[in-house]
Structure formats: C-alpha cells, structure tokens
C-alpha positions as CSV (number, residue, x, y, z in Angstrom):
1,M,199.1,-31.7,-71.5
2,F,195.4,-31.4,-71.2
3,R,193.1,-32.1,-74.2
4,I,190.2,-29.8,-74.7
5,A,187.3,-30.2,-77.2
6,V,185.1,-27.3,-78.3
7,C,181.8,-28.2,-80.0
8,D,179.3,-25.8,-81.4
9,D,177.4,-25.6,-84.7
10,E,178.3,-21.9,-85.1
11,K,181.8,-21.2,-86.4
12,A,181.9,-17.8,-84.7
13,M,181.2,-19.4,-81.3
14,I,183.8,-22.0,-81.9
15,Q,186.4,-19.2,-82.6
16,A,185.3,-17.3,-79.5
17,N,185.5,-20.4,-77.3
18,V,188.9,-21.4,-78.7
19,R,190.3,-17.9,-78.1
20,I,189.2,-17.8,-74.5
21,A,190.5,-21.3,-73.9
22,E,193.8,-20.4,-75.3
23,E,194.0,-17.3,-73.2
24,C,193.2,-19.3,-70.1
25,L,195.9,-21.9,-70.9
26,K,198.4,-19.1,-71.4
27,K,197.5,-17.3,-68.1
28,T,197.6,-20.4,-66.0
29,G,200.8,-21.6,-67.6
30,T,199.1,-24.9,-68.7
31,A,200.0,-27.0,-71.7
32,G,197.0,-28.0,-73.7
33,E,195.7,-28.8,-77.2
34,I,192.3,-27.9,-78.5
35,K,190.3,-29.8,-81.0
36,T,187.2,-28.3,-82.6
37,Y,183.9,-29.9,-83.7
38,I,181.0,-28.3,-85.6
39,S,179.1,-31.6,-85.4
40,S,178.1,-33.2,-82.1
41,D,177.9,-36.5,-83.9
42,N,181.6,-36.4,-84.8
43,L,182.6,-35.6,-81.2
44,L,180.4,-38.5,-79.9
45,Y,181.9,-40.9,-82.5
46,D,185.5,-39.9,-81.7
47,I,185.0,-40.5,-78.0
48,T,182.8,-43.6,-78.0
49,E,184.1,-45.4,-81.1
50,D,187.7,-44.2,-81.7
51,G,188.6,-43.8,-78.0
52,F,189.6,-40.1,-78.1
53,Y,190.3,-38.7,-74.6
54,F,189.4,-35.2,-73.5
55,D,190.0,-33.6,-70.1
56,L,187.6,-30.6,-70.8
57,I,184.8,-30.1,-73.2
58,L,183.2,-26.8,-74.0
59,L,179.8,-27.8,-75.3
60,D,176.9,-26.0,-76.9
61,I,173.5,-27.5,-75.8
62,E,171.3,-26.5,-78.8
63,M,172.8,-28.5,-81.8
64,P,171.2,-30.5,-84.5
65,Q,171.5,-34.3,-84.5
66,V,172.8,-35.0,-80.9
67,T,172.1,-32.2,-78.5
68,G,174.7,-31.2,-76.0
69,M,172.6,-32.6,-73.2
70,E,172.3,-36.0,-74.9
71,L,176.0,-35.9,-75.7
72,A,177.0,-35.3,-72.1
73,A,174.8,-38.1,-70.9
74,K,176.4,-40.5,-73.4
75,I,180.0,-39.7,-72.9
76,K,179.9,-39.6,-69.0
77,P,180.2,-43.5,-68.8
78,V,183.2,-43.4,-71.2
79,L,184.9,-40.3,-69.7
80,P,183.6,-40.2,-66.2
81,E,186.3,-37.6,-65.1
82,V,185.8,-35.2,-68.0
83,K,184.9,-31.7,-67.1
84,V,182.0,-30.4,-69.2
85,I,181.2,-26.7,-69.5
86,F,177.8,-26.1,-71.1
87,I,177.5,-22.9,-73.2
88,T,174.0,-21.9,-74.3
89,S,171.5,-19.2,-74.8
90,H,168.7,-21.1,-73.0
91,V,168.7,-20.6,-69.3
92,E,166.1,-23.2,-68.7
93,Y,168.7,-25.9,-69.2
94,A,170.6,-24.9,-66.1
95,I,168.7,-27.3,-63.9
96,D,169.3,-30.2,-66.2
97,A,172.9,-29.4,-66.4
98,F,173.2,-29.5,-62.7
99,E,171.5,-32.9,-62.6
100,L,174.1,-34.2,-65.1
101,S,176.9,-33.2,-62.8
102,I,178.1,-30.6,-65.4
103,F,181.1,-28.7,-64.2
104,R,179.8,-25.2,-65.1
105,Y,177.0,-23.5,-67.0
106,V,177.8,-20.4,-69.1
107,P,175.1,-18.3,-70.9
108,K,176.3,-17.1,-74.3
109,S,175.0,-13.6,-73.3
110,D,177.7,-13.5,-70.6
111,L,180.4,-15.5,-72.4
112,E,183.3,-13.0,-72.2
113,K,182.9,-12.6,-68.4
114,R,182.0,-16.1,-67.3
115,L,183.7,-18.5,-69.6
116,P,187.3,-17.4,-68.7
117,A,186.5,-18.0,-65.0
118,A,184.9,-21.4,-65.7
119,V,187.8,-22.6,-67.9
120,T,190.4,-21.4,-65.4
121,D,188.7,-23.2,-62.6
122,A,188.5,-26.4,-64.6
123,L,192.2,-26.2,-65.5
124,K,193.1,-25.7,-61.9
125,L,191.0,-28.7,-60.8
126,L,192.5,-30.9,-63.5
127,A,196.0,-29.9,-62.4
128,L,195.1,-31.1,-58.9
129,E,193.6,-34.3,-60.1
130,E,196.6,-35.0,-62.3
131,G,198.6,-35.2,-59.1
132,R,196.8,-38.5,-58.3
133,V,199.6,-40.9,-59.1
134,Y,200.8,-44.2,-57.6
135,T,204.5,-44.0,-56.9
136,I,206.8,-47.1,-57.0
137,Q,210.1,-46.3,-55.4
138,T,213.0,-48.7,-54.9
139,S,216.8,-48.4,-54.6
140,S,217.0,-48.7,-58.4
141,R,213.9,-47.1,-59.8
142,L,211.2,-44.4,-59.4
143,E,208.0,-44.8,-61.3
144,R,204.9,-42.7,-61.2
145,I,201.7,-44.1,-62.6
146,P,198.6,-41.9,-63.0
147,Y,195.5,-43.5,-61.4
148,R,193.4,-43.1,-64.6
149,D,196.0,-45.2,-66.5
150,I,195.7,-48.2,-64.2
151,L,193.4,-50.9,-65.6
152,Y,193.7,-53.4,-62.8
153,I,196.2,-54.7,-60.1
154,E,196.8,-58.4,-59.7
155,R,198.5,-60.4,-57.0
156,D,201.6,-62.4,-58.2
157,G,203.0,-64.3,-55.3
158,K,204.6,-61.8,-52.9
159,N,204.4,-59.1,-55.6
160,A,201.6,-57.2,-57.3
161,D,201.3,-56.5,-61.0
162,I,199.9,-53.1,-61.9
163,V,198.5,-53.4,-65.4
164,T,198.2,-50.1,-67.3
165,K,197.3,-49.1,-70.8
166,T,201.0,-49.4,-71.8
167,G,202.3,-52.3,-69.9
168,T,202.8,-54.0,-66.5
169,S,204.8,-52.7,-63.5
170,K,205.7,-55.0,-60.6
171,V,205.8,-53.8,-57.0
172,R,206.6,-55.8,-53.8
173,R,203.5,-54.9,-51.9
174,T,200.3,-56.7,-50.8
175,L,197.1,-55.8,-52.6
176,Q,195.6,-54.6,-49.4
177,G,198.6,-52.3,-48.9
178,I,198.2,-50.9,-52.4
179,F,194.5,-50.5,-52.0
180,Q,195.0,-48.4,-48.8
181,E,197.6,-46.3,-50.5
182,L,195.4,-45.6,-53.5
183,D,192.5,-44.5,-51.2
184,C,190.3,-43.9,-54.2
185,E,186.7,-44.8,-54.8
186,E,187.4,-45.9,-58.4
187,F,189.4,-48.9,-57.2
188,I,187.4,-52.0,-56.1
189,F,188.3,-55.6,-55.2
190,I,186.6,-58.1,-57.6
191,D,188.5,-61.0,-56.0
192,R,190.9,-61.4,-53.2
193,G,193.7,-61.4,-55.8
194,C,192.5,-58.6,-58.1
195,I,191.7,-54.8,-57.8
196,V,190.0,-53.1,-60.8
197,N,189.7,-49.5,-61.8
198,L,186.0,-49.3,-62.4
199,I,186.2,-46.4,-64.8
200,H,187.6,-49.0,-67.3
201,I,184.7,-51.5,-66.8
202,M,182.4,-51.8,-69.7
203,Q,180.1,-54.5,-68.4
204,V,179.6,-57.2,-65.7
205,S,178.4,-60.4,-67.3
206,L,178.4,-64.1,-66.4
207,G,180.5,-63.5,-63.3
208,N,183.1,-61.5,-65.2
209,V,184.0,-57.8,-65.7
210,V,184.8,-56.8,-69.2
211,L,187.2,-53.8,-69.6
212,K,187.2,-51.3,-72.4
213,D,190.3,-52.8,-74.0
214,G,188.6,-56.2,-74.1
215,T,190.2,-57.7,-71.0
216,V,188.0,-60.2,-69.2
217,L,188.5,-60.7,-65.4
218,G,186.7,-63.1,-63.2
219,V,184.7,-61.9,-60.2
220,S,184.5,-64.2,-57.3
221,R,181.0,-65.3,-56.3
222,S,181.4,-63.8,-52.8
223,H,182.4,-60.4,-54.3
224,L,179.9,-60.3,-57.1
225,P,177.0,-58.6,-55.3
226,E,179.3,-56.0,-53.7
227,V,181.0,-55.3,-57.1
228,K,177.7,-54.7,-58.8
229,E,176.6,-52.4,-55.9
230,Q,179.8,-50.4,-56.0
231,I,179.6,-49.9,-59.7
232,N,176.0,-48.8,-59.7
233,S,176.7,-46.5,-56.7
234,Y,179.7,-44.9,-58.5
235,W,177.9,-44.3,-61.8
236,G,174.9,-43.0,-59.8
237,R,177.0,-40.3,-58.3
238,H,179.0,-39.5,-61.5
239,I,176.5,-39.7,-64.4
C-alpha cells in the first residue's frame, strides 16, 4: 500500500487533489491511503519529527509558514525516494522544481488534465521500485526484504545478518556476494564487515555513522574518506 500526502492551504484544492489521486489509485488498481494537510508545518513535523513515511506528496508551493519549495528541500534528506508533485499557479517556479529533482510540476490552471497523468506515472514508478527486494531462499524458508527496510548488513562468521526496521534475518552468504546481488547505489561498505543503507544515515561523526533509529556503527579508518565521498555524492544527486 502506498502512502500519499496532499498539502495545500486551500480546502477546495485539497478536495480536488484527493479526488484525482483516488481516481488514479482506482484506475491503476493500486492500494493506497491519503492523508491531507492544510498546513505545511504539520506535514514537515510529521515527517521529520514523528517519522511519518510517504511515497508520494502532492504539494502546493505558495503556502504560509513553510513554502512547498522549502518543505521539499527539508524532507528530501529524510525521504530521499519520495516522489513530489508540485502544484502551483506560478510558472516561474518550474526551474527551481527541476533543480530540486521534483518528480513533476503541474500548473493549477491545467490541473484536471495534467495531474491525473502525473499521479499515474508516479504510481507506476513506485510499483516498479517496490519490486526492489532482497530474497532469501532456503529449503525451509522464503523471505523477501524490501531494500528500503534494510538498515545495515553485518558479517557474522560464515553468515550475514541483515538488520531491518523490524528485526534481523540471517543468510549464509558473504557480504561481497550480497553487495553484488543488491547492485544498488544506496548500499555502501563502511568496513570490511559491514554494509550500510545510506538512506538511513543521519550523520558521520568521530569515525562513526549514526542511523535514524540511533544505531551507531563504526567506520574503518581506511573506508572513512570513501564513505564521506559516497554519501556526499549520493545526496548531491538526490537532493
């Protein structure tokens, strides 16, 4: 199920956006839930303070307090994979939206024509991305772990521990073998014995990486310069 947020300071626009989003969910046969916000401050707080997750955000640019442009810049580090569709009356923002790697830009004057196409395209892309899972298959079990749920992967003798938001899964594979199977830019080695999903890294400090859940993992001295470079390069492409 995909989580969608609609944020606009005009109730009529919220209703129109929700209606179109619901129609797109129905037409694409996609399960989803929609949460509405009339205040950008509330949406920002829910994401950055309370840890709310959204796959898609329909966002007005011109709002009091925190503008849509400011909001998008602040939530990208927290939700790097979120798809943001800007909806506005001001065409001059299109260039800035492009620079923020916004998924789509929809003028309010052309809402009924362009928003359904934008939401449908976003849902299709999300469905493709949701297929990114790591599969553990043995004679006794089959387990599929979404990439975005993986916090880090740690060597444990001849096994590897895949640590997620909900627990730990063991697999009899080398870290290098898992790294090659993942084949994804979000995963980086911070040590010969540990791979981290950098979307969960909050900071690099004193030779450690600190994850969003408070986990602290040591970075080997030999890996530290490369780790910093990979993190900066990733955010440079995605913010």
